[in-house]
C-alpha angles and dihedrals in degrees: 000000000000118000131210115237122237132216107249141185137336120295093252110152094352096124091055089061093052089064091077111177092008089068092057114126138151114274118250104261092192096058114141113256092235097049119123124196136196117284086238086068117078094231094047092047092049090050091052092050095046092053090061111083108229098157119162110240095024129043092359124200107301098101097041091048089054090052093049091047092050092048091051093048089051092047092051088051092051091051090051089054090051093049131086121229094284092048093051089052095053093042086062087073093059111101144185123213135183129211119192098217091172130010108291092355111103127187113215133207131188116197135195102192121219120241108273095031130104122253127220092283093053092253114146109233098207130151094031098109106038094169093057104026094105092055099042102083115094098007112141115248120245112237124188104198121198133166119225100204129084133197118267116298092244132182134282100067117147117245093246094048106044120181096255097027098096088205121180113218131161094346095313133105111217130203145091108301095010089121100021094067129302090093088056091045090053091051091051093046091053092046089053089048090051090052090052090053090050090053089049094051095044094043093221141080122259128256091245130046117246123205132185104203117193113189139190134220096029091135091057126026098339092237092150096065090041089057091047090053093046091051093050096247090129132011152159099300100049127102101238122194118179117195100222115147108279106163095243095308134111109239125194109153120080134182113240118257119220122178125197134183113204125197123194116190120197140159123275122231141152111287090235089063104036092158088072090063141041115242108227093188091054089050090050089052090054090052093047093053093049094047092049091051094046094050091048088056095054120116117272122236118230093231106020097043123208131355114246138196132206125191094210102175138014130182127181144135127010108225132025092234094058126076103239115241097190137039132173125198125188115206133194116196122187104200133191127203131310087029120077142155093288094055091041089054087059090053091051093047092051091048093051092049089051090049091052090053093047094049108033114212095035122111123198132204136165144198128209105231099173134026118180118161124226115264120215123206123260108212089186094059113138091211092052091051093050092046090054090050090051092048091051091050093050104035104020093246137072115251112258119242123237143146126273112229094201130058121252140190086256090056089053089055090048094049098040099041102029088242113170095187103071117123135174117217124153146128124287136022123287090227089070094055122105093013135112112261090028111180145174123211113245090225089058091053092052093046096048093045090054094045092049091049091050093045091052092048092053093044098046104039 
């Protein structure tokens, strides 16, 4: 449903945010670990987001979505205070909208329409950008895509850097989701806020639509971005930038992600007479070894490297003195072209048949529970070119280009919609994600915020 915006707080440091790349500076590495900042500061906003538990599974995204929505409503209100009469008029076309992708788990989008488009009420917003009106039609929209969930809080956190503490220590901000990806969400929120201020000051809408898209369920089955695609919130012609941690590089190519659940059914018996039964765990072990060997033998890709397989979970049996009659194995394959889920299914089938021969009396079956195709890079991407320009303006150097070993919401858009303009660029390193003592460097937050502000400025105006 569409939501009305509300006038929010005082102007405060609003003008400092309009500066975009000009406000870029190194983070203060000596910041006290207990220091809090304004939520119009990238460190302070990241702290506020990290302190909200949005673990998946766990608390999920409801509370953090409410915070993001409230922040955006307030920021729209601040921009309206900054604007003259013309700016307040065009800001009336900016809208927020929720999409309940799963019960109690809403996706959220904030949209600055382009001149010549229709707003949430169906009103055509023409004639508001006379300088750019002739070049508006057909331009791809700019979408900053961020997920609101994190993995589970987990154990192993140090006492001075608890999971929801959002502590700043030695130039790093610690906490669950700081790296993956509440730091990136904060950068995108502030870039959207900067674009709102630009609209207010110019008194007209941009030549290109801008959307901040906040999804759910990215850390599980990615049903949030799937719902956003199905609803038309994002599609094949948009420029889509997700703010996953990329270590300062722009990443477009992704290995495919194929998930399988295997079941081996056997015959129970007393462990002293195992020949009277059929050991389902032993059969599963046979299948695991064969799958591992077959995946290791797959052809390498010149950019993406080798396909890999992880046997992430196994369940079977209930006591050591009983021959197990059932075993389940959950498998994650990261596949590179020419391999894909279809060919991997053949590997699984062959392994199950071999397991049945090795352990007579056992029967194997499987289900495909996830099918994400590999994504290859597009060096001619318009979004990539503009991102590199923005990076050069802010940091003095173009962002390097590399692959992303994980799978992102942006990759889902690329694979589902055939979109060749999906890029990952965000603060932090992927190797810090999903671990205790997860952190994001403060300098990364400042850099990415400034680059996203500069990218939006170049794309919109």
